[in-house]
C-alpha positions in Angstrom: 31.7 38.7 -20.4 28.3 37.0 -20.6 27.6 38.5 -24.0 30.8 37.1 -25.4 30.2 33.6 -24.0 26.6 33.8 -25.2 27.8 34.6 -28.8 30.1 31.6 -28.8 27.4 29.3 -27.3 24.8 30.5 -29.8 26.9 29.2 -32.7 26.3 25.7 -31.4 23.3 23.5 -31.3 20.9 24.7 -28.5 21.0 21.5 -26.4 24.8 21.1 -26.9 25.4 24.7 -25.6 22.9 24.0 -22.7 24.9 20.9 -21.7 28.3 22.7 -22.0 27.0 25.5 -19.9 25.8 23.2 -17.1 29.0 21.2 -17.2 30.9 24.5 -16.9 28.9 25.6 -13.9 29.3 22.2 -12.3 33.1 22.3 -12.7 33.5 25.9 -11.4 30.9 26.2 -8.7 33.3 25.3 -5.9 36.5 27.1 -7.0 37.7 30.6 -7.9 36.3 30.4 -11.4 32.8 31.0 -10.0 33.8 34.6 -9.9 32.9 34.6 -13.6 29.2 34.6 -12.8 29.0 35.3 -9.0 27.4 38.6 -8.0 26.4 40.4 -4.9 22.7 41.1 -4.7 21.0 43.1 -2.0 18.8 41.2 0.4 15.1 41.9 -0.2 13.6 39.2 2.1 10.2 37.6 1.6 8.4 35.3 4.1 6.2 32.8 2.4 5.1 29.2 3.0 6.8 29.5 6.4 10.1 29.9 4.6 12.6 32.8 4.4 13.6 33.9 0.9 16.6 36.1 0.5 15.0 37.9 -2.4 11.9 37.3 -4.5 13.6 36.1 -7.7 14.0 32.4 -8.1 15.3 30.0 -10.7 12.5 28.1 -12.4 12.6 24.3 -12.8 13.9 22.8 -16.0 17.3 24.4 -16.2 19.0 22.3 -13.5 17.0 19.0 -13.9 19.5 16.9 -12.0 20.4 19.4 -9.2 24.1 19.3 -10.3 24.7 23.1 -10.3 22.8 24.3 -7.2 25.8 26.2 -5.7 26.5 27.9 -9.1 23.0 29.3 -9.3 23.2 30.3 -5.6 26.4 32.3 -6.4 24.4 34.2 -9.1 22.2 35.6 -6.4 18.9 33.8 -6.8 16.6 34.2 -3.8 15.5 30.6 -4.2 16.3 27.7 -6.6 14.0 25.0 -8.0 15.5 21.9 -9.5 13.9 19.1 -11.6 11.6 18.0 -13.0 12.7 14.6 -11.7 11.0 11.3 -12.2 11.2 8.0 -10.2 13.3 6.3 -12.8 16.0 7.8 -15.1 14.8 8.5 -18.6 16.3 9.8 -21.8 13.5 12.1 -22.8 12.2 12.7 -26.3 14.2 12.2 -29.5 16.7 15.0 -30.5 16.6 17.7 -31.7 14.3 18.8 -29.0 15.5 22.3 -28.0 15.3 25.4 -30.2 16.2 29.0 -29.8 14.2 31.9 -31.4 16.4 34.9 -30.7 14.2 37.3 -32.6 11.5 36.7 -30.1 13.8 36.1 -27.1 12.1 32.7 -26.9 12.8 29.0 -26.6 10.8 25.9 -27.7 11.6 22.6 -25.9 10.2 19.1 -26.1 12.8 17.6 -23.8 10.3 15.2 -22.1 11.6 15.1 -18.5 15.0 13.9 -19.4 16.8 13.3 -16.1 18.9 10.9 -14.1 16.2 9.8 -11.7 15.2 10.9 -8.2 17.9 8.9 -6.4 20.6 10.7 -8.3 19.0 14.1 -7.7 18.8 13.5 -3.9 22.5 12.7 -3.8 23.3 16.0 -5.6 21.1 18.0 -3.2 22.8 16.4 -0.2 26.2 17.3 -1.6 25.4 20.9 -2.2 26.6 23.6 0.1 23.5 25.9 -0.5 21.5 26.6 2.6 18.7 28.7 1.0 15.2 27.8 -0.1 15.3 24.8 -2.5 12.3 23.6 -4.4 12.2 20.1 -6.0 9.9 19.7 -9.0 8.5 16.1 -9.4 6.9 14.4 -12.3 5.9 11.0 -13.7 7.8 8.7 -16.0 6.7 8.6 -19.6 6.0 4.9 -19.5 3.8 5.2 -16.5 0.1 5.1 -17.5 -2.0 8.1 -16.6 -4.1 6.0 -14.2 -1.0 5.2 -12.3 0.5 8.6 -12.2 -0.2 9.2 -8.5 2.2 6.4 -7.6 5.1 8.0 -9.5 4.5 11.3 -7.7 4.3 9.6 -4.3 7.6 7.8 -5.0 9.3 11.1 -5.7 7.6 12.9 -2.8 8.8 10.3 -0.3 12.4 10.5 -1.6 12.7 14.3 -1.8 10.6 15.3 1.2 13.3 15.5 3.8 15.7 17.4 1.3 13.3 20.0 -0.1 12.1 23.4 1.2 9.0 22.8 -0.9 7.9 20.3 -3.5 6.4 21.2 -6.8 4.0 18.8 -8.6 4.4 19.2 -12.3 1.2 18.3 -14.1 1.5 21.0 -16.8 4.4 20.1 -19.1 3.2 19.6 -22.7 6.0 17.1 -23.5 4.8 14.0 -21.6 1.7 12.4 -23.2 -1.4 12.7 -21.1 0.3 14.7 -18.3 -1.9 17.8 -18.7 -5.0 15.7 -18.3 -4.1 15.5 -14.6 -5.0 19.2 -14.3 -8.7 18.5 -14.6 -11.7 17.2 -12.7 -11.6 13.9 -10.8 -8.1 13.1 -12.0 -6.8 16.2 -10.3 -8.8 15.7 -7.2 -7.6 12.2 -6.7 -4.0 13.2 -7.3 -4.2 16.1 -4.8 -5.9 14.0 -2.2 -3.2 11.3 -2.5 -0.4 13.8 -2.2 -1.9 15.6 0.8 -2.5 12.3 2.6 1.2 11.4 2.0 2.4 14.8 3.0 0.6 14.4 6.4 2.4 11.1 7.0 5.8 12.5 6.0 5.4 15.5 8.2 4.8 13.3 11.2 7.7 11.0 10.2 10.3 13.8 9.7 8.9 16.3 12.2 8.6 19.1 9.7 6.0 20.3 7.2 7.2 20.7 3.6 4.7 22.7 1.4 3.4 21.1 -1.8 2.8 23.4 -4.8 1.3 22.6 -8.1 2.5 24.1 -11.4 -0.2 24.8 -14.0 -0.2 25.5 -17.8 -1.0 28.9 -19.4 -3.3 27.2 -22.0 -6.4 27.2 -19.7 -9.8 28.7 -20.3 -11.5 30.9 -17.6 -13.7 28.0 -16.7 -10.8 25.6 -16.3 -9.0 28.1 -14.1 -12.0 28.4 -11.8 -12.4 24.7 -11.6 -8.7 24.1 -10.9 -8.8 26.9 -8.2 -11.8 25.1 -6.5 -9.8 21.8 -6.5 -6.8 23.5 -5.0 -8.8 25.1 -2.3 -10.7 22.0 -1.4 -7.5 19.9 -1.2 -5.8 22.7 0.8 -2.8 22.7 -1.5 -0.1 25.1 -0.1 0.5 27.1 -3.3 0.6 27.3 -7.1 3.2 28.1 -9.7 1.7 29.9 -12.7 2.7 29.2 -15.5 4.5 26.5 -17.4 5.3 26.7 -21.2 2.6 27.3 -23.8 1.5 25.5 -27.0 0.3 28.7 -28.5 2.3 30.0 -31.4 0.4 33.2 -32.3 3.3 35.5 -31.1 6.0 33.8 -33.1 4.3 33.1 -36.5 6.7 33.2 -39.4 9.8 32.7 -37.3 12.2 29.9 -37.8 11.3 26.9 -35.6 7.9 28.4 -34.9 6.2 25.2 -36.0 8.3 22.8 -33.9 6.4 20.8 -31.4 6.9 21.5 -27.7 6.4 24.2 -25.1 7.2 27.8 -25.9 8.8 29.9 -23.2 10.3 33.4 -23.0 9.1 36.8 -23.9 6.1 35.7 -26.1 4.6 34.1 -23.0 4.6 37.3 -20.9 1.0 38.4 -21.7 -0.7 35.0 -21.6 1.1 34.0 -18.4 0.1 37.4 -16.8 -3.5 36.9 -17.8 -3.7 33.3 -16.3 -1.9 34.5 -13.2 -4.4 37.3 -12.6 -7.4 35.0 -13.2 -6.1 32.3 -10.9 -5.2 34.8 -8.2 -8.7 36.2 -8.3 -10.3 32.7 -8.3 -8.2 31.6 -5.3 -9.2 34.8 -3.4 -6.2 34.7 -1.1 -6.6 31.0 -0.2 -2.9 30.3 -1.1 0.2 32.1 -2.5 0.9 32.0 -6.3 4.5 32.1 -7.6 4.6 34.0 -10.9 6.7 32.5 -13.8 6.4 32.6 -17.6 7.8 35.4 -19.8 9.3 37.4 -16.9 12.1 39.1 -18.9 12.6 42.5 -17.2 12.1 44.4 -14.0 8.9 45.8 -15.6 7.3 42.3 -16.3 8.5 41.2 -12.8 6.7 44.2 -11.2 3.6 43.5 -13.2 3.4 40.0 -11.8 4.1 41.2 -8.3 1.5 43.9 -8.6 -1.0 41.2 -9.6 -0.4 39.4 -6.4 2.8 37.4 -6.6 5.2 37.7 -3.7 7.7 35.5 -5.5 8.7 35.1 -9.2 10.9 32.8 -11.2 13.0 33.2 -14.4 14.6 30.9 -16.9 14.4 31.6 -20.6 15.2 35.3 -20.3 18.3 34.6 -18.3 19.6 32.5 -21.3 19.4 35.7 -23.4 20.4 38.2 -20.8 22.6 36.4 -18.3 22.8 36.5 -14.5 22.6 40.3 -14.7 18.8 39.9 -15.1 18.5 38.7 -11.5 20.3 41.8 -10.2 18.3 44.1 -12.5 15.0 42.8 -11.2 15.9 42.7 -7.5 17.4 46.2 -7.7 14.1 47.6 -9.1 11.7 45.8 -6.8 
């Protein structure tokens, strides 16, 4: 069934088919039509961050930016779901076209630019969802917010999502918001982490519960940068890391249509680079905090490689666009 639907969708513009798919999931997630994608997946529980995950395969942020299809993705059997990236104010994102498929490489290039309906809308969607599993909420800054004021945007989002999230992910690694990746380095990173941790302590007292804060990093980091970032995470006592976001590197897709489009590359071409960064980061952290593996995980084999490198949890996105929900089951069954 998925292969037929995919063939039809792939005849359309990439973003149009993306929107149609999400609309379809939204319309069917609470009625009998969800049987078209629902599947039974064996429990393979994982305990991490003080949370119980039904299985180690999660949905990466970026697919359900506005948290409108949480129950649909739950029906597919994900062990956890991450929604967003969400910003304080709604924003349209970058100009279209901004999403490109590269089927020959099982890859996607996007320069969406945190297009979303804003944090207040997302919170209402989360409150309306029936899902009772682990839900991550990924937060970012608005494009118009200057780099020096970025912390304030993250704090606005953190305060609004804290009581509705199982964990919160701080996205400082998207290549599609100008200046965002600068927050991964040096004093800018340290100030951001310190501000977030101080607010987390206040919110934990206010709500009587501790919600972990994770940070998502880029794959385009040198060994020295990874070491420096790891030191900052350890010093700030961040709860965990998600490695990695999309890449700017095009070496694996040279000559393919759309290869020269600006934006972040995801999918199978990212497997090796993301694995390398994951391994380096895991070594630099030396067990100080868990690292969730994401980026180019397109099979049970690549999932096992990330887990063997130290990930207790992984996430998928682009590969599911090409393979469908069956990918979740294939991975869980083999782990």
